[in-house]
C-alpha positions as CSV (number, residue, x, y, z in Angstrom):
1,M,26.9,-10.8,-3.7
2,F,24.4,-13.5,-2.6
3,G,20.9,-12.5,-2.8
4,Y,21.6,-9.6,-5.3
5,S,22.4,-9.1,-9.1
6,G,23.9,-5.8,-7.9
7,R,22.4,-4.0,-11.1
8,I,19.9,-0.8,-11.2
9,L,18.4,-0.2,-14.6
10,K,17.7,3.7,-15.1
11,I,15.4,4.9,-18.0
12,D,14.8,8.1,-19.1
13,I,11.6,7.9,-20.9
14,S,12.0,11.4,-22.4
15,S,15.1,10.8,-24.3
16,G,14.8,7.0,-24.5
17,E,18.0,6.5,-22.9
18,T,18.9,3.6,-20.5
19,K,22.0,3.0,-18.5
20,I,22.8,0.1,-16.2
21,D,24.5,1.2,-12.7
22,S,25.9,-1.2,-10.3
23,F,26.0,-1.2,-6.5
24,D,28.4,-3.0,-3.9
25,E,27.6,-5.0,-0.9
26,Q,28.0,-2.1,1.4
27,F,25.3,-0.3,-0.3
28,A,23.2,-3.5,-0.1
29,R,23.8,-3.9,3.5
30,K,23.0,-0.3,4.4
31,F,19.6,-0.2,2.6
32,L,18.5,-3.8,2.1
33,G,16.6,-3.8,-1.2
34,G,12.8,-3.2,-2.0
35,N,11.6,-0.1,0.3
36,G,15.2,0.9,1.3
37,F,16.5,1.1,-2.3
38,A,13.5,2.8,-3.5
39,A,13.8,5.4,-0.8
40,K,17.4,5.9,-1.3
41,L,17.1,6.2,-5.1
42,I,14.5,8.8,-4.8
43,Y,16.3,10.8,-1.9
44,D,19.5,10.7,-4.3
45,H,18.0,11.4,-7.6
46,V,14.6,13.4,-7.3
47,P,14.9,17.1,-6.6
48,S,13.0,17.9,-3.3
49,E,10.9,20.3,-5.1
50,A,9.8,18.3,-7.9
51,D,6.2,18.3,-8.7
52,P,4.8,14.6,-8.5
53,F,3.3,15.0,-12.1
54,S,6.8,16.2,-13.5
55,P,9.2,14.6,-15.5
56,E,11.8,15.1,-12.6
57,N,9.8,12.8,-10.3
58,A,10.6,9.1,-10.7
59,L,8.7,5.6,-10.3
60,V,11.0,2.9,-8.9
61,F,10.3,-0.5,-9.1
62,T,12.4,-2.7,-6.7
63,V,13.0,-6.0,-5.2
64,G,15.0,-7.7,-2.4
65,P,17.3,-10.4,-1.5
66,L,14.4,-12.8,-0.5
67,T,12.3,-12.3,-3.8
68,D,12.0,-15.4,-5.6
69,T,13.2,-17.6,-2.7
70,P,11.6,-20.6,-1.3
71,L,10.3,-18.6,1.6
72,W,6.9,-18.0,1.7
73,G,5.3,-14.8,0.5
74,T,8.6,-13.6,-1.4
75,S,7.4,-13.4,-5.0
76,R,6.4,-9.7,-4.1
77,G,7.8,-6.6,-5.2
78,H,7.9,-2.8,-4.0
79,M,7.5,0.5,-5.7
80,A,7.9,4.0,-5.0
81,A,7.5,7.7,-6.1
82,L,6.5,11.1,-5.0
83,S,2.9,10.8,-4.5
84,P,0.4,13.1,-6.4
85,L,-2.1,12.7,-3.7
86,T,-0.1,13.7,-0.8
87,G,2.9,15.5,-2.2
88,L,5.2,13.5,-0.2
89,F,7.0,10.1,-0.2
90,A,4.9,7.1,-1.0
91,D,5.6,3.3,-1.3
92,S,3.8,0.3,-2.1
93,N,4.3,-3.3,-1.7
94,Y,2.4,-5.6,-3.9
95,G,1.7,-9.2,-4.3
96,G,1.4,-11.4,-7.6
97,D,4.2,-12.4,-9.9
98,F,5.8,-9.4,-11.3
99,G,8.3,-8.7,-8.2
100,L,9.5,-12.4,-9.1
101,A,9.7,-11.9,-12.8
102,Q,11.7,-8.4,-12.2
103,K,14.1,-10.3,-10.0
104,R,14.8,-12.9,-13.0
105,T,15.7,-9.9,-15.2
106,G,18.8,-9.4,-13.0
107,F,17.7,-6.0,-11.9
108,D,17.3,-5.1,-8.4
109,A,15.8,-1.8,-9.1
110,I,14.3,-0.1,-12.0
111,F,14.4,3.8,-11.9
112,I,12.2,5.6,-14.4
113,S,12.1,9.3,-14.9
114,G,11.2,11.9,-17.6
115,K,7.8,11.9,-19.7
116,S,7.2,10.2,-23.0
117,P,5.8,12.3,-25.8
118,K,3.4,9.6,-26.7
119,P,1.7,6.5,-24.9
120,V,4.5,3.6,-24.7
121,Y,5.1,0.5,-22.7
122,L,8.4,-0.9,-21.7
123,V,9.8,-4.5,-21.9
124,I,12.6,-5.2,-19.7
125,D,14.6,-8.4,-19.9
126,E,18.1,-9.3,-18.6
127,G,19.8,-7.0,-21.2
128,G,17.8,-3.9,-20.5
129,A,14.7,-2.0,-21.8
130,V,13.0,-1.7,-25.2
131,I,10.4,1.1,-25.4
132,K,7.3,0.0,-27.5
133,D,4.3,2.2,-28.9
134,A,1.1,1.8,-26.7
135,A,-1.4,3.5,-28.7
136,L,-3.5,0.5,-29.0
137,F,-3.5,0.0,-25.6
138,W,-4.2,3.6,-24.3
139,G,-7.8,3.8,-23.1
140,K,-8.0,0.1,-22.3
141,T,-8.8,-1.4,-18.9
142,T,-6.1,-3.0,-17.1
143,E,-7.3,-6.6,-17.8
144,E,-7.5,-5.4,-21.6
145,T,-4.2,-4.5,-21.4
146,I,-2.1,-7.2,-19.0
147,L,-3.6,-10.1,-20.7
148,P,-2.8,-9.4,-24.3
149,L,0.6,-7.9,-23.5
150,E,1.6,-11.0,-21.5
151,A,0.5,-13.4,-24.5
152,K,2.2,-11.1,-26.9
153,E,5.6,-10.8,-25.1
154,G,6.3,-14.5,-24.4
155,E,5.5,-17.2,-22.2
156,D,7.6,-15.9,-19.1
157,A,6.5,-12.2,-19.4
158,V,4.5,-10.7,-16.5
159,C,2.9,-7.2,-17.0
160,A,2.2,-4.2,-14.6
161,A,-0.5,-1.8,-16.1
162,I,-2.5,1.3,-15.4
163,G,-6.0,1.8,-16.3
164,P,-8.1,4.8,-17.3
165,A,-7.8,6.3,-14.0
166,G,-4.0,6.3,-14.2
167,E,-4.1,8.0,-17.7
168,N,-6.6,10.6,-16.7
169,G,-4.6,11.7,-13.6
170,V,-7.0,10.3,-10.9
171,L,-4.8,11.2,-7.7
172,F,-5.3,7.8,-6.3
173,A,-5.0,5.6,-9.4
174,N,-3.1,2.4,-8.8
175,I,-1.0,0.0,-10.8
176,L,-2.2,-3.6,-11.3
177,C,0.4,-6.3,-11.5
178,G,-0.4,-9.4,-13.5
179,G,0.7,-13.2,-13.3
180,K,-1.5,-15.9,-11.8
181,R,-2.6,-13.7,-9.4
182,F,-3.0,-10.0,-9.9
183,G,-1.6,-7.7,-7.2
184,C,-2.5,-3.9,-6.7
185,A,0.3,-1.2,-5.9
186,G,-2.6,0.2,-4.3
187,R,-1.8,3.6,-2.5
188,A,-1.0,7.0,-2.9
189,G,-1.5,7.6,-6.8
190,M,1.5,5.2,-8.2
191,G,-0.7,4.8,-11.3
192,A,-1.4,8.5,-11.9
193,V,2.5,8.9,-11.7
194,M,2.9,6.5,-14.6
195,G,0.1,7.8,-16.4
196,A,1.7,11.3,-16.3
197,K,4.7,9.6,-17.8
198,K,2.8,8.2,-20.6
199,I,3.7,4.6,-19.7
200,K,0.8,2.3,-20.0
201,A,2.6,-0.9,-18.8
202,L,5.7,-2.4,-17.9
203,V,6.7,-6.0,-19.0
204,V,9.7,-7.9,-17.3
205,K,10.8,-11.3,-18.0
206,G,14.0,-13.1,-17.4
207,Q,15.6,-16.4,-16.5
208,R,18.1,-15.2,-13.8
209,K,17.6,-17.3,-10.5
210,P,18.9,-15.7,-7.4
211,N,22.2,-17.4,-5.9
212,L,21.7,-17.7,-2.0
213,A,24.6,-18.1,0.5
214,D,22.9,-21.0,2.5
215,L,19.9,-22.5,0.5
216,E,19.8,-25.7,2.8
217,S,19.6,-24.0,6.0
218,L,16.7,-21.5,4.7
219,R,14.9,-24.8,3.6
220,N,15.3,-26.1,6.9
221,L,14.0,-23.0,8.8
222,I,11.1,-23.1,6.4
223,K,10.1,-26.6,7.5
224,E,10.8,-25.7,11.2
225,K,8.6,-22.8,11.1
226,F,5.7,-24.2,8.5
227,S,3.4,-25.4,11.3
228,T,3.6,-22.2,13.2
229,L,2.9,-20.3,9.8
230,K,-0.1,-22.7,9.1
231,Q,-1.8,-22.6,12.4
232,N,-1.4,-18.4,12.6
233,T,-2.8,-18.2,9.0
234,A,-5.6,-20.6,9.1
235,G,-8.4,-18.0,9.1
236,L,-6.6,-16.3,6.0
237,A,-6.4,-19.7,4.1
238,N,-10.3,-20.4,5.0
239,F,-11.8,-17.1,4.5
240,G,-9.0,-14.4,3.3
241,T,-8.8,-11.1,4.9
242,P,-12.6,-10.5,5.0
243,I,-12.3,-12.3,8.6
244,I,-11.4,-9.0,10.0
245,V,-14.7,-7.8,9.3
246,S,-16.4,-9.5,12.2
247,L,-13.3,-9.2,14.2
248,A,-13.2,-5.3,14.2
249,N,-16.8,-5.1,14.5
250,T,-16.9,-7.1,17.7
251,K,-14.3,-5.1,19.3
252,G,-16.0,-2.1,18.3
253,V,-13.5,-0.7,15.9
254,L,-15.0,-1.1,12.3
255,A,-15.2,2.6,11.1
256,T,-18.9,3.1,9.9
257,R,-20.8,5.8,8.0
258,N,-17.8,8.0,7.4
259,N,-16.5,7.0,11.1
260,N,-19.5,8.6,12.7
261,K,-19.6,5.4,14.7
262,E,-17.5,1.9,15.1
263,T,-20.1,-0.6,15.5
264,W,-22.3,-1.7,12.6
265,E,-25.5,-3.6,12.8
266,S,-25.0,-4.7,9.1
267,A,-21.5,-6.1,9.4
268,G,-22.8,-9.6,9.1
269,E,-24.2,-9.0,5.6
270,I,-20.6,-8.5,4.2
271,S,-18.9,-11.0,6.5
272,A,-16.4,-13.6,5.4
273,E,-19.1,-16.3,6.1
274,V,-21.3,-14.7,3.6
275,I,-18.9,-14.4,0.8
276,K,-17.7,-18.1,1.1
277,D,-21.2,-19.5,1.5
278,Q,-22.9,-17.4,-1.4
279,Y,-20.1,-16.1,-3.9
280,W,-17.2,-18.6,-3.4
281,G,-15.2,-19.7,-6.5
282,K,-11.6,-20.8,-5.6
283,N,-8.4,-20.0,-3.7
284,I,-5.5,-18.0,-5.3
285,A,-2.0,-17.5,-4.1
286,C,1.0,-15.5,-5.0
287,H,3.8,-17.8,-6.3
288,G,4.8,-20.7,-4.0
289,C,2.7,-19.3,-1.2
290,P,0.8,-22.1,1.1
291,V,-1.5,-19.6,2.5
292,A,-3.6,-18.6,-0.6
293,C,-5.4,-15.6,1.2
294,G,-6.7,-14.4,-2.2
295,K,-10.0,-15.8,-3.5
296,K,-12.1,-15.7,-6.7
297,V,-15.8,-14.7,-6.3
298,R,-18.7,-14.6,-8.6
299,P,-21.5,-11.9,-8.2
300,N,-24.8,-12.8,-9.7
301,R,-26.0,-9.2,-9.9
302,G,-24.4,-6.0,-11.7
303,E,-22.1,-5.2,-14.5
304,F,-19.9,-8.3,-13.8
305,A,-22.7,-10.8,-13.0
306,G,-21.4,-14.5,-13.6
307,K,-17.8,-13.3,-14.1
308,S,-15.1,-14.7,-12.0
309,V,-13.6,-11.8,-10.3
310,K,-11.2,-11.2,-7.5
311,M,-12.7,-11.3,-3.9
312,P,-12.7,-7.8,-2.2
313,E,-10.3,-7.6,0.9
314,Y,-11.0,-6.3,4.2
315,E,-9.9,-2.6,3.4
316,T,-12.3,-2.7,0.4
317,L,-15.2,-4.1,2.5
318,Y,-14.5,-1.4,5.2
319,A,-14.2,1.5,2.5
320,L,-17.1,0.5,0.1
321,G,-19.2,-1.3,2.9
322,A,-18.9,0.0,6.4
323,M,-17.7,3.7,5.7
324,M,-20.5,4.0,3.1
325,D,-22.8,2.2,5.5
326,N,-23.6,-0.1,2.5
327,P,-24.6,-3.7,3.2
328,N,-24.9,-4.6,-0.4
329,I,-22.1,-7.2,-0.6
330,Q,-22.8,-7.6,-4.5
331,S,-22.2,-3.8,-5.0
332,I,-18.9,-4.0,-3.1
333,I,-17.9,-7.2,-5.2
334,N,-18.7,-5.0,-8.3
335,G,-17.3,-2.1,-7.1
336,N,-13.9,-3.8,-6.2
337,H,-13.7,-5.2,-9.7
338,M,-14.5,-1.9,-11.2
339,C,-11.6,-0.4,-9.2
340,N,-9.2,-3.0,-10.5
341,E,-10.4,-2.6,-14.1
342,M,-10.0,1.1,-13.8
343,G,-6.9,0.9,-11.8
344,I,-8.1,2.7,-8.7
345,D,-7.0,2.4,-4.9
346,T,-10.5,0.9,-3.1
347,I,-9.5,2.7,0.2
348,S,-9.2,6.1,-1.0
349,M,-12.0,5.6,-3.3
350,G,-14.5,4.4,-0.6
351,V,-13.3,6.8,2.1
352,T,-13.7,9.7,-0.4
353,L,-17.1,8.5,-1.2
354,A,-18.0,8.4,2.5
355,F,-16.5,12.0,2.9
356,V,-18.6,13.4,0.0
357,A,-21.9,11.8,1.3
358,E,-21.4,13.3,5.0
359,C,-20.8,16.7,3.3
360,L,-24.0,16.3,1.3
361,D,-26.0,15.1,4.4
362,K,-24.5,18.2,6.3
363,D,-25.2,20.9,3.6
364,V,-21.3,21.6,3.3
365,V,-22.1,21.2,-0.5
366,S,-24.7,20.8,-2.7
367,P,-25.4,18.0,-5.6
368,Q,-25.8,20.9,-7.7
369,D,-22.1,22.0,-7.0
370,L,-20.9,18.4,-7.5
371,K,-22.8,17.7,-10.5
372,G,-23.9,14.6,-8.8
373,E,-24.7,12.9,-5.6
374,V,-23.4,10.3,-3.1
375,K,-25.7,8.8,-0.6
376,F,-24.9,6.5,2.6
377,G,-26.7,3.0,1.8
378,D,-26.6,3.5,-1.9
379,G,-24.7,0.4,-3.0
380,E,-25.9,0.2,-6.6
381,S,-24.4,3.4,-7.4
382,I,-21.0,2.8,-6.2
383,P,-19.6,0.9,-9.4
384,K,-21.1,3.9,-11.3
385,L,-19.4,6.7,-9.2
386,I,-15.8,4.6,-9.5
387,K,-16.2,4.7,-13.1
388,K,-17.3,8.4,-13.3
389,A,-14.0,9.1,-11.0
390,A,-11.7,6.9,-13.6
391,Y,-12.9,9.3,-16.6
392,R,-13.4,12.2,-14.5
393,E,-16.8,12.7,-15.7
394,G,-19.6,14.9,-14.0
395,I,-19.2,14.4,-10.1
396,G,-16.1,12.1,-11.1
397,E,-14.0,15.4,-11.7
398,Y,-14.3,15.9,-7.9
399,L,-14.1,12.4,-6.5
400,A,-10.9,12.1,-8.5
401,M,-9.0,14.6,-6.2
402,G,-9.4,12.6,-3.0
403,S,-11.2,13.8,0.4
404,S,-8.2,15.9,1.5
405,R,-8.3,18.2,-1.8
406,L,-12.1,18.2,-1.8
407,A,-12.1,19.4,2.2
408,E,-9.9,22.3,1.1
409,K,-12.3,23.1,-2.0
410,F,-15.6,22.7,0.0
411,G,-14.3,24.9,2.9
412,K,-16.7,25.8,5.7
413,N,-16.2,22.8,8.2
414,A,-15.6,20.0,5.8
415,H,-12.4,19.2,7.6
416,E,-14.1,18.1,10.6
417,Y,-15.5,15.1,8.2
418,L,-12.2,14.1,6.7
419,Y,-10.6,10.7,7.6
420,A,-7.3,11.2,6.1
421,V,-3.7,11.8,7.3
422,K,-1.1,13.7,5.4
423,G,-3.7,13.5,2.5
424,L,-4.0,10.0,2.3
425,E,-7.3,8.6,3.4
426,I,-6.9,6.4,6.5
427,A,-7.4,2.6,6.0
428,G,-9.6,0.2,8.0
429,H,-8.2,-0.2,11.4
430,S,-9.3,2.3,13.8
431,S,-7.6,5.4,14.8
432,R,-9.4,5.9,17.9
433,G,-10.2,2.3,19.1
434,L,-6.8,1.0,18.4
435,R,-4.5,3.0,20.4
436,E,-1.2,1.9,18.7
437,M,-2.9,3.0,15.3
438,S,-3.3,6.8,16.8
439,L,0.5,7.4,16.7
440,S,1.0,4.8,13.9
441,Y,-1.2,7.0,11.4
442,A,0.3,10.4,12.6
443,T,3.9,9.2,11.9
444,S,3.5,7.1,8.8
445,T,5.6,8.5,6.0
446,R,2.9,7.6,3.8
447,G,0.0,9.4,5.8
448,G,-3.0,7.2,6.7
449,S,-1.4,3.9,5.7
450,H,-1.8,0.7,8.0
451,H,1.6,-0.6,6.6
452,D,4.1,1.4,8.5
453,G,2.9,0.8,11.9
454,R,0.9,-2.3,12.4
455,P,-2.6,-2.8,14.3
456,N,-2.4,-5.2,17.2
457,Y,-5.8,-6.3,17.7
458,A,-4.8,-8.9,20.4
459,A,-3.9,-5.7,22.6
460,A,-7.3,-3.9,22.0
461,E,-9.0,-5.2,25.0
462,P,-8.6,-4.2,27.7
463,D,-7.9,-0.7,26.7
464,P,-3.8,-0.5,26.4
465,G,-3.9,3.2,26.7
466,F,-1.0,5.3,25.1
467,D,1.8,4.9,27.3
468,G,3.4,1.7,25.7
469,Q,2.7,3.0,22.2
470,P,5.6,5.2,21.0
471,K,8.1,2.4,21.5
472,Y,5.9,-0.1,20.0
473,I,5.3,2.1,17.0
474,F,9.2,2.9,16.8
475,K,10.1,-0.7,16.8
476,N,7.4,-2.0,14.7
477,Q,7.9,0.7,12.0
478,S,11.6,-0.7,11.7
479,F,10.1,-4.3,11.4
480,T,7.9,-3.3,8.5
481,A,10.7,-1.2,6.7
482,V,12.8,-4.2,6.8
483,G,10.0,-6.7,5.6
484,D,9.5,-4.0,2.7
485,S,13.0,-4.2,1.8
486,L,13.6,-7.9,1.9
487,V,10.8,-8.1,0.1
488,M,8.4,-10.5,2.0
489,C,4.5,-10.5,2.6
490,R,3.5,-8.8,5.6
491,F,1.0,-11.8,6.4
492,T,3.7,-14.4,6.1
493,A,6.7,-12.1,8.1
494,E,4.0,-11.6,11.1
495,R,2.6,-15.0,11.3
496,G,5.5,-17.0,10.4
497,L,8.7,-15.2,11.8
498,G,7.1,-12.9,14.3
499,T,5.6,-9.2,14.4
500,M,8.9,-7.4,15.7
501,I,12.5,-8.1,14.2
502,G,14.0,-11.3,16.0
503,E,16.3,-14.2,15.4
504,D,14.2,-15.6,12.7
505,M,14.2,-12.7,10.6
506,V,17.9,-12.4,11.1
507,K,18.3,-16.0,10.0
508,V,16.6,-15.5,6.8
509,V,18.7,-12.4,5.9
510,K,21.9,-14.5,6.9
511,Y,20.6,-17.6,4.9
512,A,20.0,-15.4,1.9
513,T,23.0,-12.9,2.0
514,G,25.7,-14.6,4.1
515,W,26.3,-11.6,6.2
516,N,27.0,-12.1,9.7
517,I,24.0,-10.0,11.2
518,D,22.4,-9.8,14.5
519,V,19.0,-8.4,15.6
520,E,20.6,-4.9,16.3
521,E,22.0,-4.2,13.0
522,L,18.7,-5.4,11.3
523,E,16.8,-2.9,13.5
524,R,19.2,-0.3,12.8
525,I,18.8,-1.0,9.2
526,G,14.9,-0.6,9.4
527,E,15.5,2.7,11.3
528,R,17.9,4.0,8.8
529,I,15.5,3.4,6.0
530,Y,12.7,5.1,8.0
531,N,14.8,8.0,8.4
532,V,15.7,8.3,4.8
533,E,11.7,8.5,4.0
534,R,11.3,11.1,6.9
535,L,14.3,13.1,5.1
536,I,12.3,13.2,1.9
537,N,9.3,14.5,3.5
538,V,11.1,16.8,5.6
539,A,12.7,18.5,2.5
540,R,9.1,19.0,1.0
541,G,7.8,20.6,4.5
542,V,7.0,18.1,6.8
543,S,7.4,18.6,10.6
544,R,5.5,18.1,13.8
545,K,2.8,20.0,12.5
546,N,2.0,17.4,9.9
547,D,1.9,14.4,12.4
548,T,-1.5,15.0,13.4
549,L,-4.9,13.1,13.1
550,P,-8.4,13.8,11.7
551,Y,-10.7,16.3,13.6
552,R,-13.3,13.5,14.6
553,T,-10.3,11.2,16.1
554,M,-9.2,13.9,18.3
555,N,-12.3,15.5,19.4
556,E,-15.2,12.9,19.1
557,P,-15.3,9.8,21.3
558,I,-16.6,6.6,19.7
559,P,-20.2,7.1,20.6
560,S,-21.1,3.2,21.4
561,G,-20.1,-0.2,21.4
562,P,-17.0,-2.2,23.2
563,A,-14.6,0.9,22.5
564,K,-17.1,3.6,23.6
565,G,-15.4,6.6,24.8
566,R,-12.2,6.1,23.1
567,Y,-10.2,8.8,21.2
568,C,-7.0,10.6,21.0
569,L,-7.1,14.0,22.4
570,Q,-4.3,16.6,21.0
571,K,-2.5,16.3,24.4
572,D,-2.4,12.5,24.4
573,L,-1.1,12.9,20.6
574,G,1.4,15.1,21.8
575,A,2.8,13.1,24.7
576,M,3.4,10.4,22.4
577,L,5.0,12.3,19.8
578,D,7.4,13.7,22.6
579,K,8.5,10.1,23.6
580,Y,8.4,8.8,19.9
581,Y,10.8,11.7,18.7
582,E,12.9,10.8,21.6
583,F,13.0,7.3,20.8
584,R,14.0,8.2,17.1
585,G,16.7,10.7,18.2
586,W,14.7,13.6,16.2
587,S,14.1,16.8,17.5
588,K,11.0,18.1,19.2
589,E,9.8,19.3,15.6
590,G,10.2,15.6,14.2
591,I,13.2,16.5,12.4
592,P,16.3,14.1,12.2
593,T,19.2,15.5,14.1
594,R,22.7,15.5,12.5
595,E,23.9,13.3,15.4
596,K,21.3,10.7,14.5
597,L,22.0,10.7,10.9
598,A,25.7,10.3,11.5
599,E,25.0,7.5,13.9
600,L,22.7,5.8,11.0
601,G,25.6,6.5,8.5
602,L,23.6,9.2,6.6
603,Q,25.2,12.2,5.2
């Protein structure tokens, strides 16, 4: 097969047994790689009733046919598990070099189940896996783990590790992936699953290079599309994702003070321009990427003063900044690095802090009950609160639960202040002001993720309404499923090949695999993958009742600003769901029908 090694490494960490399975071209063409492989492996091998912290749950690391090719943004990897935060299927696409290094092991998927009796780390090369003692690394931060292990295991070794948050079962703990630019498998608690298995780290290394069907044609397409990519990513190259702060605020869709409003007078204090003018260090890029959207910065105050650290992305500026009504940029930079060191998702962390701050403001809960306090505008306390959450100390024991579990615990009217879907805190793209995101968040298999159906800021004004959103989200979810399966960076895919599956994406698949494929088949692959994810969730109780939105999104119009008056009433969401389910061929309760599954070649 072109583009694949055709091998899956399965590791039972309880017994230490490993085996290598193979797959054929028919399997590859049905599920593509990355996200598709991960979803299918979990659907086939993880019991639907499995507890996310149990040995029966699996953590799956995957790559795709485009991984480690000359196409921009293809050094990435993908991973998935049943989420301890949501109880549902969750996956994460991450940058850096770990995916590229995994591809060179010759394993298109690494499937890890079981639970080790003691802390371990795995070294995976072309021959399989070796399990090693991690006692010396347990309790260390991600940086204290990744750098020594990469040095210890050899020049081509790349490490992915959890921090104290993953070890301590923080429900939104993440996994930090090493290499020249670190990447985060950030959402829904992948790090907590890894910690429950007593796995501190994975180290991958190998020399296998992918064999592509038509490398010359792929290189020609890259040259042809390069100017388009450069033009469409100029802002990202210059400033990184913080450019979205001003864009969202200008359009009146920057969720502020736990989404009480969506314009923020202090947005300029945490803008891309401020970061570049005052804290800039250097550009950093994933392997072979000309965009270099990552940046290094240096805070001059706080715990990490003077240290070169990763610049906070837009999502972090939204979560630790706007949602916390916190214009203290240095506290956000320090908080971001604290999250990376501890192994914590910045989005869930910030949105949970904002939820708790409002519950305290509204007397839903008291500081005495929480053994601590969270206040809007108090940026200096944010890095300390993050550390408390990682170690589950004092108020951190509550913060580590995430906002949805806390809403259940607090009771009263706490749910009215919750900004989450299916248990996952919503990302920084307005569920009220961006009409497509209302349906996107509601139907996302992950919950409040912005990576299943994508925001369209160009269509934010004039108000596009809801009528066109079901078709847009249906088609866009196929695009994202395919992109995450190839595996490709969302930015380079959208800005280099287009925001929907089209001829350019078909060409890169043809050149990599040699398949005679068309747009319709590629769309059908994306649809098939999304249905597999939905089937995992349906088996765990998901139906139409779960495809909903936060109270504020459906009951409180945006109070001021350019998007004033926008929200998504229950009747609007219901009408969109009816159309969306019809496009998908699902029942009115959101269940994939037997006819649709047969059409997609799914048993």
